[in-house]
C-alpha positions as CSV (number, residue, x, y, z in Angstrom):
1,M,33.5,7.9,-7.4
2,K,33.7,7.4,-3.5
3,R,33.2,3.3,-2.5
4,K,33.0,2.2,0.2
5,I,32.7,-2.1,1.4
6,S,32.7,-3.5,4.6
7,A,34.7,-6.6,5.4
8,M,31.8,-8.7,5.9
9,A,30.3,-7.7,2.2
10,I,33.3,-8.5,0.6
11,A,33.4,-11.3,2.0
12,L,30.1,-12.4,0.7
13,A,30.8,-10.9,-2.6
14,L,33.9,-13.6,-2.7
15,G,31.9,-16.6,-1.7
16,Y,33.7,-16.9,1.2
17,Y,30.6,-18.0,3.4
18,G,33.1,-19.6,6.6
19,L,33.3,-16.3,7.6
20,A,29.5,-15.7,7.5
21,L,28.2,-18.4,9.6
22,A,29.2,-17.3,13.0
23,D,27.1,-15.4,14.9
24,D,25.3,-11.7,13.2
25,N,25.7,-10.3,9.7
26,L,26.9,-7.2,8.9
27,A,27.3,-5.6,5.7
28,N,27.9,-1.7,4.9
29,V,28.2,-0.8,1.5
30,T,28.2,3.4,0.4
31,Q,28.9,4.8,-3.3
32,S,29.0,8.5,-4.3
33,G,28.5,8.0,-8.0
34,G,28.9,7.0,-11.0
35,G,27.3,3.4,-12.7
36,N,26.4,2.1,-9.1
37,S,25.5,-1.7,-8.2
38,V,25.7,-3.6,-5.6
39,A,24.6,-7.0,-4.3
40,V,24.2,-8.4,-0.8
41,S,23.6,-12.4,0.2
42,Q,23.0,-12.6,3.7
43,D,22.5,-16.1,5.0
44,P,22.8,-16.7,8.8
45,F,21.6,-19.9,9.5
46,G,19.5,-18.9,12.7
47,G,21.6,-15.7,14.0
48,G,21.1,-11.5,13.0
49,A,22.0,-10.0,10.0
50,S,21.7,-6.4,8.7
51,A,22.6,-4.7,5.2
52,T,22.6,-0.8,4.7
53,V,23.3,0.7,1.5
54,S,24.0,4.1,0.6
55,Q,23.9,5.3,-3.1
56,D,24.4,8.7,-3.9
57,G,23.9,8.9,-7.8
58,N,23.7,8.1,-11.2
59,S,22.7,5.0,-12.8
60,N,22.3,3.7,-8.9
61,S,20.7,-0.5,-8.6
62,A,20.5,-2.3,-5.8
63,S,19.9,-5.8,-4.4
64,L,19.2,-7.1,-0.8
65,T,18.8,-11.1,0.5
66,Q,18.5,-12.5,3.1
67,T,17.7,-15.6,4.1
68,G,18.1,-18.8,6.3
69,A,15.6,-18.4,9.0
70,G,17.8,-15.8,10.8
71,R,16.4,-13.5,14.0
72,D,15.8,-9.6,13.8
73,M,16.9,-9.0,9.8
74,S,17.3,-5.9,8.8
75,A,17.6,-4.3,5.5
76,T,18.1,-0.7,4.2
77,V,19.1,0.9,1.1
78,S,18.9,4.9,0.6
79,T,19.3,6.9,-2.6
80,T,19.7,10.1,-3.3
81,G,18.6,10.4,-7.2
82,N,19.2,9.4,-10.7
83,S,18.1,5.9,-12.3
84,N,17.4,3.8,-9.2
85,T,16.9,0.7,-9.1
86,A,16.4,-1.1,-5.3
87,A,15.0,-4.9,-4.4
88,V,14.9,-6.9,-0.9
89,L,13.9,-10.2,-0.4
90,Q,13.6,-11.5,3.3
91,D,13.1,-15.1,3.3
92,G,12.0,-17.2,6.3
93,T,13.1,-14.2,8.6
94,I,12.0,-13.2,12.3
95,N,11.1,-9.3,13.3
96,G,12.5,-8.8,9.7
97,S,12.6,-5.3,8.7
98,A,12.7,-3.8,5.2
99,S,12.9,-0.5,3.8
100,V,13.7,1.7,0.7
101,T,14.0,5.8,0.7
102,Q,14.4,7.2,-3.1
103,D,14.7,10.8,-3.7
104,G,14.8,11.3,-7.0
105,D,14.5,10.6,-10.7
106,G,13.7,6.8,-12.5
107,N,13.0,5.5,-8.8
108,K,11.5,1.6,-8.9
109,A,11.5,-0.4,-5.4
110,T,10.6,-4.0,-4.7
111,I,10.2,-5.5,-0.6
112,N,9.5,-9.0,-0.5
113,Q,8.8,-10.7,2.6
114,Q,7.8,-14.5,2.8
115,P,8.5,-17.4,4.4
116,G,10.6,-20.0,4.0
117,G,10.7,-24.0,4.3
118,G,6.8,-23.3,4.5
119,G,7.2,-21.9,7.8
120,F,6.0,-18.2,8.9
121,S,8.1,-15.1,8.1
122,N,7.0,-13.6,11.8
123,A,6.8,-10.0,12.8
124,A,7.1,-8.4,9.2
125,Q,7.8,-5.1,8.6
126,A,8.3,-3.3,5.1
127,A,8.0,0.5,4.0
128,I,9.1,2.5,0.9
129,T,9.6,5.8,0.4
130,Q,10.1,8.0,-3.5
131,E,10.1,11.4,-3.6
132,G,9.5,12.8,-7.2
133,N,10.1,11.4,-10.9
134,S,8.9,8.6,-11.9
135,N,8.0,6.1,-8.6
136,T,6.9,2.4,-8.7
137,A,6.9,0.6,-5.4
138,A,5.6,-3.0,-4.6
139,I,5.5,-4.7,-0.8
140,H,4.5,-8.4,-0.9
141,Q,4.3,-10.2,2.3
142,V,3.2,-13.6,2.0
143,G,2.2,-16.1,5.3
144,T,3.7,-13.7,7.4
145,N,2.6,-14.4,11.0
146,C,1.8,-18.2,12.6
147,S,-1.7,-18.8,14.4
148,G,0.5,-19.0,18.2
149,C,2.7,-16.0,17.5
150,T,1.9,-13.1,19.5
151,A,3.9,-10.7,18.0
152,D,3.0,-7.7,16.0
153,G,1.8,-9.6,12.0
154,A,2.2,-7.9,8.7
155,S,3.3,-4.1,8.1
156,A,3.5,-2.3,5.0
157,T,4.0,1.1,4.0
158,I,4.6,3.5,0.8
159,N,5.0,7.0,0.2
160,Q,4.9,8.8,-2.7
161,L,6.0,12.2,-2.2
162,S,5.6,15.0,-4.4
163,S,8.9,17.1,-3.1
164,G,7.7,20.1,-4.8
165,F,6.5,18.9,-8.2
166,T,4.0,16.6,-10.0
167,S,4.8,12.7,-10.6
168,F,3.4,11.3,-13.7
169,N,2.2,7.3,-14.1
170,N,3.1,6.3,-10.2
171,G,2.4,3.6,-9.3
172,A,1.9,1.8,-5.6
173,T,1.1,-1.7,-4.6
174,I,0.8,-3.7,-1.5
175,N,0.3,-7.5,-1.1
176,Q,-0.4,-8.9,1.7
177,T,-1.4,-13.1,1.4
178,G,-1.7,-15.9,3.2
179,L,-1.6,-16.0,7.1
180,S,-1.0,-12.1,7.9
181,L,-2.6,-12.2,11.3
182,R,-2.9,-8.8,12.8
183,S,-2.1,-6.9,8.9
184,N,-2.0,-3.5,8.0
185,A,-1.0,-2.0,4.8
186,T,-1.0,2.3,4.1
187,I,-0.9,3.8,1.3
188,R,0.0,7.5,1.0
189,Q,0.4,9.6,-2.4
190,D,0.9,13.6,-2.9
191,S,0.5,15.6,-6.2
192,G,0.3,13.0,-9.1
193,N,-1.1,12.9,-12.5
194,N,-2.5,9.2,-13.6
195,S,-1.3,7.2,-10.4
196,T,-2.5,3.7,-9.2
197,A,-3.1,2.6,-5.4
198,A,-3.7,-0.8,-4.6
199,V,-4.1,-2.8,-1.2
200,N,-4.7,-6.7,-1.7
201,Q,-5.2,-8.5,1.7
202,T,-6.3,-11.9,2.3
203,G,-6.7,-14.3,5.4
204,A,-6.7,-12.7,9.2
205,D,-6.7,-9.8,10.5
206,Q,-6.3,-7.4,7.7
207,S,-6.7,-3.4,7.8
208,A,-5.4,-1.4,4.8
209,T,-5.5,2.7,4.3
210,I,-4.9,4.7,1.1
211,N,-4.5,8.7,1.0
212,Q,-4.5,10.4,-2.3
213,Q,-4.4,14.1,-1.8
214,F,-3.8,17.0,-5.6
215,M,-4.6,14.4,-7.8
216,H,-5.5,13.7,-11.2
217,L,-6.7,10.5,-13.3
218,A,-5.7,8.7,-10.2
219,S,-7.1,5.6,-8.9
220,A,-7.1,3.5,-5.7
221,Q,-8.6,0.3,-5.0
222,I,-8.3,-2.2,-2.0
223,D,-9.1,-5.9,-2.5
224,Q,-10.0,-7.8,0.9
225,S,-10.9,-11.8,1.5
226,G,-10.9,-13.3,5.2
227,H,-12.0,-12.1,8.1
228,N,-11.3,-9.2,10.1
229,Q,-11.5,-6.7,7.0
230,T,-11.5,-2.5,7.6
231,A,-10.9,-0.5,4.3
232,T,-10.8,3.0,4.1
233,I,-10.0,5.4,0.6
234,N,-9.3,9.2,1.1
235,Q,-8.9,11.3,-1.8
236,T,-9.0,14.6,-0.8
237,L,-7.8,18.3,-1.5
238,A,-8.2,18.7,-5.6
239,V,-8.8,14.7,-6.0
240,N,-10.3,14.8,-9.7
241,F,-11.7,12.6,-12.5
242,S,-10.3,10.1,-10.4
243,S,-11.8,6.3,-8.3
244,A,-11.7,5.0,-4.9
245,S,-13.6,1.4,-4.7
246,I,-13.7,-1.3,-2.2
247,T,-14.2,-4.9,-2.7
248,Q,-14.6,-7.3,0.8
249,A,-15.4,-10.8,0.8
250,D,-16.3,-13.0,4.3
251,S,-16.6,-11.8,7.5
252,N,-16.3,-8.5,9.7
253,N,-16.1,-6.3,6.4
254,S,-16.2,-2.4,7.5
255,A,-15.4,0.1,4.3
256,S,-15.5,3.6,3.9
257,I,-14.3,6.1,1.4
258,T,-14.0,9.8,1.2
259,Q,-13.7,12.1,-1.5
260,N,-13.5,16.3,-0.6
261,F,-12.3,19.6,-0.5
262,N,-12.3,20.6,-4.4
263,S,-12.8,17.2,-5.7
264,N,-15.2,16.9,-8.7
265,N,-16.0,13.9,-11.4
266,N,-15.0,11.3,-9.0
267,T,-16.5,7.6,-8.6
268,A,-16.7,5.5,-5.2
269,S,-17.6,2.0,-5.2
270,V,-17.7,-0.5,-2.6
271,N,-18.8,-4.5,-2.9
272,Q,-19.3,-6.2,-0.2
273,S,-20.3,-10.0,0.6
274,G,-20.4,-12.0,3.5
275,T,-21.9,-11.2,7.1
276,L,-21.1,-8.0,9.1
277,Q,-21.3,-5.2,6.6
278,S,-20.9,-2.2,6.8
279,A,-20.1,1.0,4.2
280,T,-20.0,4.9,4.0
281,I,-19.4,7.5,0.9
282,T,-19.0,11.0,1.3
283,Q,-18.9,12.7,-1.0
284,Q,-18.5,16.2,0.2
285,N,-17.1,19.5,0.2
286,N,-17.9,20.4,3.8
287,N,-17.0,24.1,4.5
288,T,-15.2,25.8,1.3
289,G,-14.5,24.9,-2.6
290,T,-16.7,22.8,-4.7
291,N,-17.6,18.6,-4.9
292,E,-19.4,18.0,-8.3
293,W,-19.9,15.5,-11.1
294,N,-19.9,12.8,-8.3
295,D,-21.0,9.0,-8.6
296,A,-21.6,6.8,-5.6
297,T,-22.5,2.7,-5.7
298,I,-22.7,0.2,-2.5
299,V,-23.8,-3.1,-3.3
300,Q,-24.3,-5.2,-0.3
301,S,-25.1,-9.0,-0.3
302,G,-25.6,-11.4,2.2
303,G,-26.5,-10.2,6.0
304,S,-26.7,-7.1,8.2
305,H,-26.1,-4.8,5.7
306,L,-25.8,-0.9,6.8
307,A,-25.2,1.9,3.6
308,T,-24.6,5.1,4.2
309,I,-24.2,7.2,1.3
310,D,-23.6,11.6,1.7
311,Q,-23.3,13.4,-1.5
312,G,-23.5,17.2,-2.2
313,G,-22.9,19.7,-4.9
314,V,-24.2,20.3,-8.4
315,G,-24.6,18.0,-10.9
316,T,-25.4,17.9,-14.3
317,S,-24.2,16.5,-17.6
318,P,-26.0,14.6,-17.5
319,S,-26.9,13.7,-14.2
320,H,-24.3,13.5,-12.3
321,N,-24.4,13.6,-9.0
322,T,-25.7,9.9,-9.0
323,V,-26.6,7.3,-6.0
324,L,-26.7,3.7,-6.4
325,I,-27.3,1.8,-3.2
326,T,-28.2,-2.6,-3.7
327,Q,-28.7,-4.7,-0.8
328,S,-29.9,-8.7,-1.5
329,G,-30.4,-10.9,2.0
330,F,-32.0,-9.7,5.0
331,A,-31.2,-6.9,7.5
332,N,-31.0,-4.0,5.0
333,T,-30.7,-0.4,6.2
334,A,-29.9,2.5,3.5
335,H,-29.5,6.4,4.0
336,A,-28.4,8.0,1.0
337,T,-28.7,11.7,1.5
338,Q,-28.1,14.3,-1.2
339,T,-27.7,18.5,-0.9
340,G,-26.8,21.3,-4.2
341,G,-29.1,20.6,-6.5
342,A,-29.7,19.8,-10.1
343,G,-28.9,16.5,-11.7
344,N,-28.9,14.3,-8.3
345,S,-30.5,10.9,-8.3
346,I,-30.8,8.2,-5.7
347,T,-31.8,4.8,-6.5
348,I,-32.3,2.4,-3.8
349,T,-32.8,-1.8,-4.1
350,Q,-33.3,-4.0,-1.3
351,H,-34.7,-7.3,-2.2
């Protein structure tokens, strides 16, 4: 077994915090095999901190904690294989960045970026990449930018990739809550069965995107409440027996769901309440393959509604494809198009 631990990491592990109080903290840990376990805690008291952990194989586990109102903190965990678990906590940092990369086997990863002492964790960036096997990933960002700050706000990305193999029961979740200005979230999942992707955003300038391809029994969900929302879900390239939903409440809403290119037996729904709403659902195959037995629903309440559904393919058993648009309030506009024939139905209700 190969192991390398920096002097700073040893000092922290032994509790000799006097060595860590001056200026920036640095911790580097490298492990090759065995029953690996790592824990690094850094508190620079306003300074900077950097922690890097690399684990190559076997029963890996890593935990990185950075606190103390530090600046330019970074935490990186990279694992090649086996029973990986990784957790990163950044509390009250400015320009904090955290990333976890796990290549295979029983992966689980969590990143938490949150304010310390009632302040803000400004310009937070978090990324998790997992390739193959039983991936579960979660990013939680709370109150990650203040109203007077000019830097970028919360940014979160989760990639769960196949590496040539089909993954089962993958889960990806991003939560951006509190006053997270200029927040954006992206989830990408490839080649999975029973995979789930969810983004929850509350407050300020939200943007969320979920991309899923080559999926069976997948679900994608975006929930946004607060101000300048925009949400996009793409389920393309053979996504079958799957669902996509977007819920938006209050302010400048916009939503788009696309299910196409050999994507069949899918459901899509958008529910919007609050001001300048716009929703589009496309279940259309474009040029090649099939797009059949799909259902689409848009429900809008309030005002300034615009709903568009474009649906193609053949429906039956008992009635797919189906379109349902319900609008209540004022300034209602709805468009629905179906091509392909057999079993198609459109219902539009405006009141």
